[in-house]
C-alpha positions in Angstrom: 3.8 0.8 -21.2 1.9 3.1 -19.4 -2.1 1.7 -19.3 -3.0 4.9 -17.6 -1.6 6.9 -20.0 -4.0 5.4 -22.8 -7.0 6.7 -20.6 -6.3 10.0 -21.8 -7.9 9.5 -25.3 -11.0 10.6 -26.1 -12.3 8.2 -29.0 -10.8 4.4 -28.1 -11.6 1.4 -30.0 -10.5 -2.1 -28.7 -10.6 -4.7 -31.4 -10.1 -8.4 -30.8 -9.0 -10.9 -34.2 -11.5 -11.9 -36.4 -13.9 -14.8 -35.2 -12.9 -13.8 -31.6 -12.5 -16.5 -29.0 -12.8 -16.1 -25.3 -9.4 -15.2 -24.7 -9.8 -12.1 -27.1 -13.2 -11.8 -25.8 -12.1 -11.4 -22.1 -8.8 -9.2 -22.7 -10.8 -7.0 -24.5 -13.6 -6.6 -21.9 -11.0 -6.3 -19.0 -9.2 -3.7 -20.3 -12.4 -1.9 -21.5 -13.6 -2.1 -17.7 -10.0 -0.6 -16.7 -10.7 2.4 -19.1 -14.3 2.5 -17.9 -12.5 2.7 -14.3 -10.8 5.8 -15.6 -14.0 7.7 -16.9 -12.8 7.0 -20.5 -15.0 5.3 -22.7 -14.0 2.6 -25.2 -15.4 0.8 -27.8 -15.0 -3.4 -28.2 -15.4 -4.2 -31.7 -14.1 -7.5 -34.0 -14.3 -7.6 -37.7 -14.1 -10.7 -40.4 -16.9 -12.1 -42.5 -18.5 -14.2 -39.5 -20.2 -13.4 -36.2 -19.9 -15.0 -33.0 -21.8 -18.0 -33.0 -19.9 -20.4 -30.6 -22.4 -21.4 -27.7 -20.2 -20.6 -24.7 -19.0 -17.5 -26.3 -22.5 -15.7 -26.5 -23.3 -17.1 -23.4 -20.4 -15.5 -21.8 -21.3 -12.5 -23.6 -24.9 -12.4 -22.1 -23.8 -13.3 -18.7 -21.3 -10.6 -18.3 -22.9 -8.0 -20.2 -20.0 -7.1 -22.8 -21.0 -5.2 -25.6 -18.9 -6.4 -28.5 -19.9 -4.9 -32.4 -19.6 -6.8 -35.7 -17.8 -4.1 -37.6 -17.2 -3.1 -41.0 -15.9 0.0 -40.2 -14.7 1.9 -37.4 -16.7 4.8 -35.9 -15.3 8.1 -36.9 -12.4 10.4 -35.6 -10.9 7.6 -33.6 -7.9 8.9 -31.4 -6.1 5.4 -30.8 -7.1 1.8 -31.7 -5.9 -1.1 -28.9 -5.6 -4.4 -30.8 -5.9 -7.2 -28.3 -4.9 -11.1 -28.8 -3.6 -10.2 -32.4 -1.2 -7.1 -34.1 -2.8 -4.7 -36.2 -1.5 -5.4 -39.6 -1.6 -9.2 -39.4 -3.4 -11.5 -41.1 -6.3 -12.9 -38.5 -7.3 -9.1 -37.8 -9.5 -7.3 -40.5 -7.5 -4.2 -41.4 -10.2 -1.2 -40.6 -9.5 2.4 -41.9 -7.6 4.8 -39.5 -7.2 8.7 -39.5 -3.5 9.5 -39.7 -2.8 10.8 -37.0 -4.5 7.5 -34.6 -2.5 6.0 -32.7 -2.5 2.2 -32.7 -1.4 0.0 -29.7 -0.9 -4.1 -29.8 -0.9 -6.4 -26.8 -0.9 -10.0 -27.6 1.0 -13.3 -26.5 1.4 -14.7 -30.4 4.5 -14.7 -32.0 5.2 -10.9 -33.4 4.5 -10.6 -37.4 4.9 -6.8 -37.1 7.9 -4.3 -36.3 7.7 -4.0 -32.4 8.2 -0.6 -31.0 7.0 1.7 -27.7 3.3 0.8 -29.2 3.7 -3.1 -29.0 3.8 -5.8 -25.8 4.1 -8.9 -27.2 4.7 -12.0 -25.0 4.8 -15.2 -27.0 5.7 -17.2 -23.9 2.6 -16.4 -22.3 -0.3 -19.0 -22.6 -2.8 -16.5 -23.0 -3.5 -12.9 -23.9 -5.7 -13.2 -20.8 -2.6 -13.2 -18.5 -0.7 -10.6 -20.0 -4.0 -8.6 -19.4 -3.9 -9.4 -16.2 -0.3 -9.1 -15.4 -0.5 -5.7 -16.7 -4.2 -4.6 -15.0 -2.0 -5.7 -11.6 1.1 -3.5 -12.0 -1.5 -0.5 -13.0 -3.0 -1.2 -9.6 -6.3 -1.8 -10.9 -8.8 -3.8 -8.6 -10.5 -5.9 -11.0 -14.2 -6.2 -10.4 -15.5 -9.6 -10.8 -17.0 -9.6 -14.1 -13.3 -8.7 -15.8 -11.8 -11.2 -13.3 -14.4 -13.9 -14.9 -13.8 -13.1 -18.4 -9.6 -12.8 -18.0 -10.0 -16.9 -16.3 -12.2 -18.0 -19.1 -10.1 -16.7 -21.3 -7.3 -18.3 -20.1 -9.1 -21.5 -19.5 -10.1 -21.8 -23.5 -6.9 -20.7 -24.4 -5.0 -23.9 -22.4 -7.3 -26.7 -22.9 -9.1 -26.5 -19.2 -5.8 -25.4 -18.0 -3.8 -28.1 -19.2 -1.1 -26.0 -20.9 -0.3 -23.5 -18.6 3.5 -22.2 -19.4 4.7 -19.6 -17.3 4.3 -18.9 -13.8 2.1 -15.7 -14.6 -0.2 -18.6 -16.3 -0.4 -20.2 -13.1 -1.2 -17.4 -11.0 -4.2 -16.3 -13.0 -5.3 -19.9 -12.8 -5.3 -19.6 -8.9 -7.4 -16.2 -9.4 -10.6 -15.8 -7.7 -13.6 -16.8 -9.9 -17.1 -17.6 -10.7 -17.1 -21.2 -10.6 -20.6 -21.8 -11.5 -20.1 -19.6 -14.6 -17.2 -21.3 -15.5 -18.8 -24.6 -15.2 -21.7 -23.9 -17.1 -19.4 -22.0 -19.9 -17.3 -25.3 -19.9 -20.1 -27.3 -20.5 -21.5 -25.5 -23.5 -18.9 -25.7 -25.7 -19.5 -29.1 -28.2 -21.6 -29.3 -30.3 -23.1 -32.6 -32.2 -21.0 -31.3 -35.4 -17.9 -30.9 -33.2 -18.4 -34.4 -32.1 -18.3 -35.7 -35.6 -14.9 -33.8 -35.8 -13.4 -35.8 -32.8 -14.7 -39.0 -34.2 -12.9 -38.4 -38.0 -9.6 -37.5 -35.9 -9.3 -40.9 -34.2 -9.5 -42.5 -37.3 -6.5 -40.9 -39.0 -3.5 -42.1 -37.2 0.1 -41.6 -38.1 2.9 -43.1 -35.9 6.3 -41.2 -35.7 8.5 -43.4 -33.5 5.4 -44.1 -30.9 4.4 -40.6 -31.4 0.8 -40.9 -32.4 -0.1 -37.8 -35.0 -4.1 -37.2 -35.6 -5.5 -34.3 -38.1 -8.6 -32.8 -37.3 -11.0 -30.4 -39.1 -10.7 -26.7 -38.1 -12.0 -26.2 -34.5 -11.6 -24.6 -31.5 -8.6 -25.2 -28.7 -10.7 -27.4 -26.2 -11.9 -29.6 -28.7 -8.4 -30.3 -29.6 -7.6 -31.1 -26.0 -10.6 -33.3 -25.8 -9.6 -35.3 -28.5 -6.1 -35.6 -27.5 -7.0 -37.0 -24.1 -9.0 -39.5 -25.5 -6.4 -40.5 -28.1 -3.8 -40.6 -25.0 -5.5 -43.8 -24.0 -4.5 -45.8 -26.7 -2.0 -48.3 -25.9 1.3 -48.3 -28.0 1.6 -44.7 -28.2 3.7 -42.7 -25.8 2.9 -39.1 -26.9 0.4 -38.1 -29.1 0.0 -34.5 -31.0 -3.5 -33.9 -32.5 -3.2 -30.3 -35.0 -6.1 -28.6 -37.4 -5.3 -26.4 -40.2 -6.5 -22.7 -39.5 -6.7 -19.8 -41.3 -3.4 -18.4 -40.6 -1.6 -21.8 -39.0 -1.5 -24.8 -36.8 -2.8 -25.0 -33.8 -1.2 -28.2 -31.5 -2.5 -29.8 -28.5 0.2 -33.0 -27.0 0.0 -35.4 -24.2 2.3 -37.5 -23.0 2.2 -40.8 -21.2 6.0 -41.2 -20.6 8.7 -39.7 -18.5 10.9 -39.5 -21.2 8.9 -36.8 -23.1 7.8 -33.8 -21.3 4.8 -32.5 -23.7 5.9 -29.0 -22.7 9.2 -29.5 -24.2 8.2 -31.4 -27.7 5.5 -28.2 -27.7 8.5 -25.6 -27.9 10.7 -27.8 -29.5 8.1 -27.8 -33.0 7.0 -25.0 -32.6 10.2 -23.1 -32.0 11.1 -21.6 -35.2 7.2 -20.9 -36.8 5.5 -19.8 -33.3 5.2 -20.9 -29.6 4.4 -23.4 -27.8 4.6 -24.8 -23.8 2.4 -26.4 -20.9 3.1 -29.1 -18.5 4.3 -32.3 -18.3 1.9 -34.4 -19.4 -0.1 -31.7 -21.0 0.6 -28.7 -23.6 -0.4 -27.0 -26.7 0.9 -24.3 -29.1 0.5 -22.3 -32.7 2.5 -22.3 -35.6 1.6 -19.7 -38.3 1.9 -20.6 -42.0 4.6 -17.4 -43.0 7.2 -18.7 -40.3 6.7 -22.1 -41.2 7.5 -20.6 -44.3 10.4 -19.2 -43.7 11.8 -22.1 -41.3 11.4 -24.5 -44.0 12.4 -22.9 -47.3 8.8 -23.2 -48.0 7.8 -26.9 -47.3 4.3 -27.9 -46.9 2.8 -27.2 -42.8 1.9 -30.8 -42.3 5.5 -31.8 -43.7 7.3 -29.2 -41.7 5.0 -30.5 -38.9 6.1 -34.3 -39.0 9.4 -33.1 -40.1 10.0 -31.6 -36.4 8.4 -34.5 -34.5 11.0 -36.5 -35.8 13.8 -34.4 -35.5 12.8 -34.2 -31.6 12.9 -37.9 -31.7 16.6 -38.3 -32.8 17.7 -35.5 -30.7 18.3 -36.6 -27.3 20.8 -39.1 -25.3 19.0 -40.2 -22.4 21.2 -40.5 -18.7 19.8 -42.2 -15.8 20.7 -41.1 -12.8 23.0 -44.4 -11.2 22.3 -46.5 -14.5 24.4 -45.5 -17.0 27.7 -46.4 -18.6 29.6 -43.0 -18.2 32.9 -43.6 -16.8 32.6 -40.3 -14.2 35.8 -41.3 -12.3 37.6 -41.2 -15.6 36.7 -37.1 -16.4 38.4 -34.4 -15.5 37.6 -32.7 -11.6 36.6 -29.1 -10.7 36.3 -27.5 -7.5 33.0 -25.4 -7.2 33.6 -22.0 -6.6 32.1 -20.5 -3.5 29.9 -18.3 -4.6 27.1 -16.3 -2.7 23.3 -17.3 -2.8 20.2 -17.4 -0.7 18.1 -19.6 1.4 15.0 -18.3 3.6 13.4 -21.2 6.3 10.1 -22.7 5.1 8.6 -21.6 8.4 9.5 -18.2 8.3 7.2 -17.9 5.1 4.3 -20.1 6.6 3.8 -21.9 9.7 4.7 -25.4 10.6 2.7 -28.0 8.6 1.4 -25.9 5.9 1.9 -27.8 2.7 3.6 -25.2 0.0 3.8 -24.8 -3.6 7.1 -23.0 -4.5 6.5 -21.5 -7.9 9.5 -20.4 -10.1 10.3 -20.3 -13.7 11.4 -23.9 -13.9 8.1 -25.2 -12.5 5.8 -25.8 -9.1 7.7 -27.3 -6.6 6.1 -28.6 -3.7 6.7 -29.4 0.1 5.8 -29.2 3.5 7.0 -25.8 5.7 8.9 -27.4 8.8 12.1 -26.5 10.9 13.6 -29.5 9.0 12.9 -27.8 5.2 15.3 -24.7 4.1 14.6 -23.1 0.8 17.7 -22.6 -1.3 17.5 -19.4 -4.2 20.4 -19.9 -6.8 21.8 -17.4 -9.0 19.5 -17.6 -11.8 16.6 -17.6 -9.6 15.7 -21.6 -9.0 14.5 -22.4 -5.9 14.4 -25.8 -4.3 14.3 -27.1 -0.9 17.1 -28.7 1.0 17.3 -30.5 4.7 18.6 -28.0 7.4 21.2 -30.6 8.0 22.5 -30.5 5.1 22.2 -26.8 4.7 24.3 -26.3 7.9 27.0 -28.9 6.8 27.2 -27.0 3.7 26.8 -23.4 3.8 27.7 -20.5 6.6 26.1 -17.3 6.6 27.3 -14.2 4.9 26.9 -10.3 4.7 28.1 -10.6 0.9 24.8 -10.3 -1.5 24.6 -12.4 -4.8 24.4 -11.2 -8.0 21.1 -12.6 -8.9 18.7 -11.6 -12.0 15.1 -12.5 -11.4 12.9 -12.5 -14.8 10.3 -14.0 -12.3 10.3 -13.2 -8.7 9.8 -16.6 -7.2 6.9 -17.1 -5.0 5.6 -19.4 -2.1 1.9 -20.6 -2.1 -0.2 -21.7 0.9 -1.6 -25.3 -1.0 -4.8 -24.9 1.1 -5.9 -21.2 1.4 -4.2 -19.9 -2.0 -2.3 -17.2 0.4 0.8 -16.2 -1.5 4.3 -14.9 -0.1 7.3 -13.9 -2.3 10.3 -15.7 -0.5 12.9 -12.8 -1.1 11.8 -10.9 1.7 12.6 -13.8 4.4 15.8 -14.5 2.3 19.5 -14.5 4.1 22.8 -14.7 2.0 25.1 -17.8 2.5 28.2 -19.0 1.1 29.4 -23.0 0.7 31.5 -23.8 3.9 33.9 -26.0 1.7 35.3 -26.8 -1.3 32.9 -29.2 -3.6 34.9 -31.4 -5.8 32.8 -32.5 -9.0 33.6 -34.7 -12.5 32.2 -32.9 -15.4 32.1 -33.0 -19.1 30.9 -30.9 -22.0 28.1 -31.9 -23.8 28.1 -32.8 -27.2 24.4 -33.9 -28.0 21.3 -32.8 -26.3 20.7 -35.0 -23.4 17.8 -35.9 -21.1 19.2 -36.6 -17.1 17.1 -38.8 -14.8 18.6 -37.4 -11.2 18.4 -39.4 -7.5 16.1 -36.6 -6.3 13.6 -36.7 -8.9 13.6 -40.0 -10.9 10.1 -38.8 -12.5 11.1 -35.8 -14.4 14.3 -35.2 -16.5 16.5 -32.2 -17.0 17.5 -31.0 -20.3 21.2 -30.1 -21.2 22.2 -28.5 -25.0 25.6 -29.3 -26.8 28.2 -27.6 -24.6 26.2 -27.2 -21.4 28.3 -29.7 -18.4 27.1 -32.9 -17.0 28.5 -33.0 -13.3 28.6 -35.7 -11.0 30.0 -35.1 -7.2 32.8 -36.8 -7.2 32.1 -38.7 -3.9 29.2 -40.0 -5.1 28.7 -40.6 -9.3 25.4 -41.8 -9.1 24.5 -37.7 -8.0 24.6 -36.2 -11.5 23.5 -33.9 -13.0 23.0 -30.6 -15.6 24.7 -27.3 -15.5 23.7 -24.4 -17.8 27.4 -23.2 -19.8 27.1 -19.7 -18.1 26.3 -21.1 -14.9 29.4 -23.3 -14.9 32.2 -21.2 -16.3 31.1 -18.7 -13.1 30.7 -22.1 -11.0 33.3 -24.2 -11.6 37.2 -24.3 -11.9 39.2 -26.8 -13.0 41.4 -28.6 -10.1 
């Protein structure tokens, strides 16, 4: 969708969901600022029975001079209605009468509740609508003014429990954008009332333990309050992971914390919400949302809370655990495969940043930290994955080639200077290479979902699904790892 084309309409309304939060307000305000820069006037509104009363939202509106109207009907003769952080016709946004000829555009990050077409941009893998709006505005080459950027930042901050539940590299990119730290500090410290403290106390008094996962129910509240509650609950002895939830008007909101390496908060959040909403975050902190309508479809009409708890039980019974160098698998008895020498890419870390600079490699799989040096090269796999490799090992294992690899990037890997925040796309420094010798491995198809802790990262596991492959180097069976089914077929052949 070309945002610039939207500025061609004369009478534009941007609508947030009922009782809007910081994400909806910030997204709508940033879009309004962009349209204004193109000399297009847009009115920012929300409907529903209640006006905005949350202290930090009122402070945000006042500080950034946001004009947002609580309306029961639209202005006359609207040409274009844009709903942000919600979907026109869905349950959490008041349907306002529109002229038959009016165009409706949807920009949202929640699970689609309406038919998608050329007038919808719905990306549920993002943690906030602010992230989506920020990306769209950047692609439109809009040089964001400070107020718009502050609004988007606080929208992301609020929808991710203080940036603890970032799901996608774009979320992390917005989290590192410049913002007014003083303003955000004031907004952050004006978010909890005495009534909300009572909600926290009552939630912590309602523990349901499912296989060392503590499940707590809170009264309907702001996502930040759920995050605050889960931070406290995670400190209870005997709980490896906690799930705090509350019932909202249209679904269940979740906040999740993990204190054990065997459970990634982002993974269990994604699993719980998979068929009824969306979830994600980081290794230790995550969140999610499940809509009642989707829960009903997925469960055949089960009660929402029962469905939530059944998903938690299913997750806990889902996985086998394999620890590199400490397992009972006889890799020597498995079939041998040789790796097909496919071209891949690499970059010297010192080409990207100077020697000694601490860097973060940002990919879809997450962030990898290292230090630029002559001994560190950066490998780029056929799925866009990036990982450091020692120069000595690279030179022994790979040779330069002119043949380009077949690589498709959903998100172009970025390298970030951790001290200055300077960013650089790695591909501009990349060269092509291919493995020198045939690598022999032992491998078997997985029959169950499996978590593997590898030699090179003992604190984080890699998940495999049935029909993915468990692979070990033939000369070192402790070096075992997961290879996805589609990659294995293209990369290995039976010896």
